[in-house]
C-alpha positions as CSV (number, residue, x, y, z in Angstrom):
1,M,0.0,0.0,0.0
2,D,1.4,3.4,-0.9
3,A,1.6,6.4,1.4
4,N,-1.7,7.9,0.1
5,G,-3.5,4.6,0.7
6,K,-2.1,4.3,4.2
7,M,-3.2,7.9,5.0
8,K,-6.7,7.3,3.7
9,R,-7.0,4.1,5.8
10,R,-5.9,6.0,8.9
11,M,-8.3,8.8,8.2
12,G,-11.1,6.3,7.8
13,A,-10.3,4.6,11.1
14,T,-10.2,8.0,12.9
15,M,-13.6,8.9,11.4
16,M,-15.0,5.5,12.6
17,R,-13.9,6.3,16.1
18,R,-15.0,9.9,16.0
19,F,-18.5,9.1,14.9
20,N,-19.1,6.0,17.1
21,G,-18.6,3.4,14.4
22,F,-20.0,5.4,11.4
23,D,-18.2,4.8,8.1
24,G,-17.0,8.3,7.2
25,Q,-16.1,7.2,3.6
26,A,-19.8,6.7,2.7
27,A,-20.8,9.0,-0.2
28,F,-23.5,11.4,0.8
29,G,-23.7,13.7,-2.2
30,E,-27.1,15.3,-2.4
31,K,-28.9,13.3,0.3
32,R,-32.0,14.8,2.0
33,L,-33.1,14.2,5.6
34,F,-36.5,15.0,7.1
35,I,-36.8,15.3,10.8
36,T,-40.0,15.6,13.0
37,G,-39.5,16.7,16.5
38,G,-36.5,18.7,15.2
39,T,-37.0,21.6,17.6
40,G,-37.3,19.5,20.8
41,F,-34.4,18.1,22.9
42,F,-33.5,15.4,20.4
43,G,-33.7,17.8,17.4
44,K,-31.8,20.6,19.0
45,S,-29.1,18.1,20.0
46,M,-28.9,16.9,16.4
47,L,-28.7,20.4,15.0
48,D,-26.0,21.3,17.5
49,Y,-24.0,18.2,16.7
50,R,-24.3,19.0,12.9
51,L,-23.1,22.5,13.5
52,R,-20.0,21.4,15.5
53,H,-19.0,18.6,13.2
54,P,-19.0,19.8,9.6
55,E,-16.9,16.8,8.7
56,W,-19.7,14.4,9.8
57,P,-21.2,12.7,6.7
58,W,-24.8,13.6,7.7
59,A,-23.7,17.3,8.1
60,K,-23.3,17.3,4.3
61,A,-26.9,16.4,3.7
62,E,-29.8,18.8,3.3
63,W,-32.0,18.8,6.4
64,V,-35.7,19.7,6.5
65,I,-37.1,20.2,10.0
66,L,-40.8,20.0,10.8
67,S,-41.8,22.6,13.4
68,R,-45.1,24.0,14.6
69,S,-43.5,27.4,14.7
70,P,-40.3,27.8,12.7
71,E,-40.2,31.5,13.3
72,R,-40.3,31.2,17.0
73,F,-37.6,28.6,17.0
74,A,-35.3,30.7,14.7
75,M,-35.7,33.6,17.1
76,A,-34.9,31.5,20.2
77,H,-32.1,29.5,18.5
78,P,-30.6,31.4,15.6
79,R,-27.3,29.5,15.9
80,L,-29.1,26.2,15.2
81,A,-31.7,27.4,12.8
82,N,-29.6,29.5,10.4
83,Q,-27.1,26.7,9.4
84,P,-26.5,26.3,5.7
85,G,-28.4,23.3,4.4
86,V,-31.1,23.5,7.1
87,S,-34.6,24.5,6.3
88,F,-38.0,24.3,8.1
89,A,-41.5,23.2,7.2
90,A,-44.3,24.5,9.3
91,G,-47.0,22.1,10.6
92,D,-48.4,19.7,13.1
93,V,-47.0,16.2,12.8
94,R,-50.5,14.8,12.5
95,D,-51.5,16.7,9.3
96,F,-48.4,18.5,7.9
97,A,-48.2,19.3,4.2
98,F,-45.7,17.0,2.6
99,P,-42.5,18.7,1.4
100,A,-41.8,18.3,-2.2
101,G,-39.3,15.9,-3.6
102,R,-37.6,12.6,-2.6
103,F,-36.0,12.1,0.8
104,D,-33.3,9.6,1.6
105,A,-34.1,9.2,5.3
106,I,-36.6,10.3,7.9
107,I,-36.2,10.6,11.7
108,H,-39.5,10.6,13.4
109,A,-38.9,12.1,16.9
110,A,-42.0,14.2,17.4
111,T,-43.7,13.7,20.7
112,S,-45.0,16.2,23.2
113,A,-42.9,16.6,26.3
114,V,-45.9,18.0,28.2
115,T,-47.0,15.3,30.7
116,T,-50.2,17.2,31.5
117,L,-51.7,16.4,28.1
118,L,-55.0,14.5,28.2
119,D,-54.4,10.8,27.4
120,A,-56.4,11.0,24.2
121,E,-54.4,14.0,22.9
122,M,-51.1,12.3,23.8
123,T,-52.2,9.1,22.0
124,S,-53.2,11.2,19.0
125,V,-49.9,13.0,18.7
126,I,-48.0,9.7,18.8
127,V,-50.1,7.4,16.8
128,D,-51.7,9.8,14.3
129,G,-48.4,11.5,13.9
130,A,-46.7,8.2,13.1
131,R,-49.4,7.3,10.6
132,R,-48.9,10.7,8.8
133,V,-45.1,10.2,8.7
134,A,-45.6,6.7,7.3
135,E,-47.8,8.2,4.5
136,F,-45.1,10.8,3.8
137,A,-42.3,8.2,3.7
138,K,-44.1,6.4,0.9
139,T,-44.9,9.6,-1.0
140,A,-41.3,10.8,-0.7
141,D,-40.0,7.4,-1.9
142,C,-37.9,7.3,1.3
143,P,-35.9,4.1,1.8
144,R,-35.2,4.5,5.6
145,L,-37.2,5.6,8.6
146,L,-36.0,5.8,12.2
147,F,-38.7,6.0,14.9
148,T,-37.7,7.2,18.3
149,S,-39.9,5.1,20.7
150,S,-39.4,5.0,24.5
151,G,-38.4,2.7,27.3
152,A,-41.9,3.4,28.6
153,V,-43.2,0.7,26.4
154,Y,-41.8,-1.9,28.8
155,G,-43.9,-0.6,31.7
156,P,-42.7,-0.5,35.3
157,Q,-39.5,-2.5,35.9
158,H,-37.3,-3.5,38.9
159,A,-34.2,-4.5,36.9
160,P,-32.5,-3.4,33.7
161,V,-34.4,-4.4,30.6
162,D,-33.4,-5.7,27.2
163,E,-35.3,-5.7,23.9
164,T,-36.7,-9.2,24.4
165,A,-38.7,-8.3,27.5
166,Q,-42.4,-8.3,27.4
167,C,-44.0,-4.9,26.9
168,A,-46.6,-3.8,29.4
169,P,-46.9,0.0,29.2
170,A,-48.7,1.6,32.0
171,T,-49.1,5.2,30.6
172,A,-50.8,6.7,27.6
173,Y,-47.4,7.8,26.4
174,G,-46.0,4.2,26.6
175,K,-49.1,2.7,25.1
176,G,-49.0,5.2,22.2
177,K,-45.4,4.5,21.5
178,L,-45.9,0.8,21.4
179,A,-48.9,1.1,19.1
180,A,-46.9,3.3,16.8
181,E,-44.1,0.8,16.8
182,H,-46.5,-1.9,15.7
183,M,-48.1,0.3,13.1
184,L,-44.8,1.3,11.5
185,S,-43.5,-2.2,11.6
186,D,-46.5,-3.5,9.7
187,A,-46.2,-0.8,7.1
188,D,-44.2,-1.5,3.9
189,L,-41.3,0.5,5.1
190,D,-37.6,0.0,6.1
191,V,-38.2,1.2,9.7
192,K,-35.7,1.0,12.6
193,I,-36.9,1.5,16.2
194,A,-34.9,3.2,18.9
195,R,-36.4,2.7,22.4
196,C,-35.0,5.8,24.2
197,F,-34.5,6.0,27.9
198,A,-33.1,9.0,29.9
199,F,-30.6,11.7,28.6
200,V,-28.7,14.8,29.6
201,G,-27.4,17.5,27.5
202,P,-27.2,21.3,27.0
203,Y,-30.7,21.5,25.5
204,L,-32.5,19.4,28.2
205,D,-35.3,21.6,29.7
206,R,-34.4,22.2,33.3
207,G,-37.8,23.4,34.3
208,M,-39.7,20.2,33.5
209,Q,-40.0,16.8,35.1
210,Y,-36.4,15.6,34.4
211,A,-34.6,15.0,37.7
212,I,-31.1,15.5,36.3
213,G,-32.1,18.8,34.6
214,N,-33.7,20.1,37.8
215,F,-30.6,19.1,39.9
216,I,-28.3,20.9,37.5
217,Q,-30.3,24.1,37.6
218,N,-30.7,24.0,41.4
219,C,-27.0,23.7,41.9
220,L,-26.3,26.5,39.4
221,D,-28.8,28.7,41.3
222,G,-27.3,27.8,44.7
223,R,-30.6,26.4,45.8
224,S,-31.3,23.2,47.7
225,V,-31.7,20.0,45.6
226,V,-35.1,18.7,46.6
227,I,-36.1,15.0,46.0
228,N,-39.8,14.6,46.4
229,G,-39.6,10.8,46.7
230,D,-37.3,8.6,48.7
231,G,-34.3,8.8,46.3
232,T,-34.1,5.0,45.6
233,P,-35.3,4.8,42.0
234,L,-32.5,3.8,39.6
235,R,-31.9,5.6,36.4
236,S,-29.1,5.8,33.8
237,Y,-28.3,8.7,31.5
238,L,-26.7,9.1,28.0
239,Y,-25.1,12.3,26.9
240,A,-26.7,14.2,24.0
241,D,-23.7,13.8,21.6
242,D,-23.7,10.0,22.3
243,L,-27.5,10.0,21.7
244,V,-27.1,11.6,18.3
245,E,-24.4,9.2,17.2
246,W,-26.5,6.2,18.4
247,L,-29.6,7.4,16.6
248,F,-27.8,7.9,13.3
249,A,-26.0,4.6,13.6
250,I,-29.3,2.8,14.0
251,L,-30.7,4.8,11.1
252,D,-27.7,3.9,8.9
253,R,-26.9,0.3,10.0
254,G,-29.7,-1.0,12.1
255,Q,-31.7,-4.0,10.9
256,S,-35.1,-3.3,9.4
257,R,-38.0,-3.7,11.9
258,R,-35.5,-4.3,14.7
259,V,-35.7,-2.6,18.1
260,Y,-32.6,-1.1,19.8
261,N,-32.5,0.2,23.3
262,V,-30.8,3.6,23.5
263,G,-29.5,5.0,26.8
264,G,-26.8,4.9,29.5
265,E,-25.8,1.5,31.0
266,K,-24.6,2.5,34.5
267,A,-27.5,2.7,37.0
268,V,-27.5,5.4,39.6
269,S,-30.1,6.1,42.3
270,I,-31.8,9.5,42.3
271,R,-30.2,10.3,45.6
272,A,-26.7,9.4,44.3
273,L,-27.4,11.3,41.2
274,A,-28.1,14.5,43.2
275,E,-24.9,14.0,45.1
276,M,-22.9,13.4,41.9
277,V,-24.3,16.5,40.2
278,R,-23.5,18.6,43.3
279,S,-19.9,17.2,43.3
280,A,-19.4,17.5,39.6
281,L,-20.4,21.2,39.7
282,G,-18.4,21.9,42.8
283,M,-21.4,23.2,44.7
284,K,-22.2,23.0,48.5
285,V,-26.0,23.0,48.3
286,E,-28.2,21.0,50.6
287,I,-29.9,17.8,49.4
288,V,-33.3,17.3,50.8
289,V,-35.1,13.9,50.5
290,K,-38.8,14.2,51.3
291,Q,-39.6,10.6,51.9
292,K,-38.1,7.6,53.6
293,P,-37.6,4.4,51.7
294,A,-40.4,1.9,52.1
295,R,-39.6,-1.5,53.6
296,D,-39.7,-4.5,51.4
297,V,-40.5,-2.5,48.2
298,P,-38.1,-3.0,45.4
299,A,-36.8,0.2,43.8
300,S,-38.1,1.3,40.5
301,V,-35.6,0.8,37.7
302,Y,-35.5,2.7,34.4
303,V,-32.3,1.4,32.9
304,P,-31.7,-0.3,29.5
305,V,-29.6,-3.2,28.6
306,V,-27.8,-1.9,25.5
307,D,-25.8,-5.0,24.4
308,R,-27.6,-5.3,21.1
309,A,-26.6,-1.8,20.0
310,K,-23.0,-2.3,21.2
311,D,-22.6,-5.8,19.7
312,E,-24.4,-5.3,16.4
313,L,-23.6,-1.7,15.6
314,G,-20.3,-1.2,17.5
315,L,-21.7,1.6,19.6
316,Q,-20.2,2.8,22.9
317,V,-21.2,5.1,25.8
318,R,-18.3,7.5,25.3
319,T,-19.2,10.4,27.7
320,P,-19.0,9.6,31.5
321,L,-21.9,11.0,33.4
322,E,-19.9,13.5,35.5
323,C,-18.4,14.9,32.3
324,A,-21.9,15.1,30.7
325,V,-23.2,17.0,33.7
326,R,-20.4,19.5,33.5
327,K,-20.8,20.0,29.8
328,S,-24.5,20.5,30.1
329,A,-24.1,23.0,32.9
330,A,-21.4,25.0,31.1
331,F,-23.6,25.6,28.1
332,D,-25.8,28.4,29.4
333,A,-23.0,30.9,30.1
334,A,-21.5,30.5,26.7
335,V,-24.3,30.2,24.2
336,E,-28.1,30.6,23.8
337,G,-31.0,31.0,26.1
338,R,-33.7,28.4,26.7
339,I,-36.9,29.5,25.0
340,N,-38.9,26.4,24.1
341,A,-40.3,26.3,20.5
């Protein structure tokens, strides 16, 4: 092999490591990607990753983002919205007008993060939205579709769960996600399913029901970290950059109609999480646990087994949780505000 050949081989290996196993030598040319939910946490994380990694193969593609209010998003996040090669389509995921032309891939990540929605409305957003996206995929002659489902489809668990576990969702959100999985799997589409668990990153809303986001904000504000429960539930967290790499790897290399768990693999109790966030940010705030642990009651566990994604797709959890917390906390002072759109 000549010197040029050796250099290309080294560059390819570096790209594979950089993008969590993605083959950076793939030709992307004029590919087009359509994303629903592109202005939520997942979508913002994808847009941010694209902006920071211009050498990433998918950064060379044209992205079209579905948003209920593109103007509001552009005002709140101009850095993300005004990237070359990124455009927006206005509409609701349940009845949006189909953008013209062929698309090479779709990521369907639209789901309301508002837990106060009535069950019927939550189900409609998930199931009717998935139906509309499936119709669009066929119209756009799209060969690949990634659906971001949820670990909520498994229902309450007391141990880490893998993809072979029986699904018994207990919420309208979980039931809707499972119904959408079945509907998309039965459609004549090359669909891949990512069952997503818990995450942390710069764009995680710290004012909602996410414990890790609340803990980070409380520490930054110098306020007590209050745990309303007993602190025993076990969770795991995956950093936003890792999440993006995992989702695109599943889109690119996952098997059709196959489910992949997506999330961190190291369990941490809510109490230990609060202590870790406090330590990682170097704060001396008080941690208040409102309830005492109940006797003889096993702890709730929301932790995925991710061996399938690691073994089949070569994926790794690359960002330690303490580092993820520090990166997330450092974001506000340097970049944009946090207006939801």
